C-alpha positions, 0 to 999 in steps of 0.5 A: 500500500502506498504510504499516502493511502494509510491515513484514509485506511486508518480512518476507516478503521476508526469507524470500525473500532467505534462501531465495536465501542473501542474508543481508545483504540479509535483515538489512537488510530486517529492520532496516527493518521493525523501524525502521518499526514503531517509528516507527509506534508512536511516531507513534501514541503522540504526544500531540496538542493537541485542536486538532491532534487535530481537524485530523487526525481530522476531528472538531471540537475541541468533540466531542473535548473532550466525548469527553475529558470523558466519559472515552471518549478518554483525556486524556494531558495535564492537566485544563487542557491536555488531550492525546490520543494520535494512535492513539486518535483516532476517524476520520470516515468517508472520512478516511485511517486513522491515519497514512496521509497524515498520516504522510507530511505530517508526515515531509515537514514535519520534513524541510523543517525541517532 
C-alpha cells in the first residue's frame, strides 16, 4: 500500500473500532493518521538542493535548473542557491511517486543517525 493511502485506511478503521465501542483504540488510530499526514506534508514541503532534487526525481540537475529558470518549478531558495520543494518535483516515468521509497530511505537514514 502506498504510504499516502494509510491515513484514509486508518480512518476507516476508526469507524470500525467505534462501531465495536473501542474508543481508545479509535483515538489512537486517529492520532496516527493525523501524525502521518503531517509528516507527509512536511516531507513534501522540504526544500531540496537541485542536486538532491535530481537524485530523487530522476531528472538531471541541468533540466531542473532550466525548469527553475523558466519559472515552471518554483525556486524556494535564492537566485544563487536555488531550492525546490520535494512535492513539486516532476517524476520520470517508472520512478516511485513522491515519497514512496524515498520516504522510507530517508526515515531509515535519520534513524541510523541517532
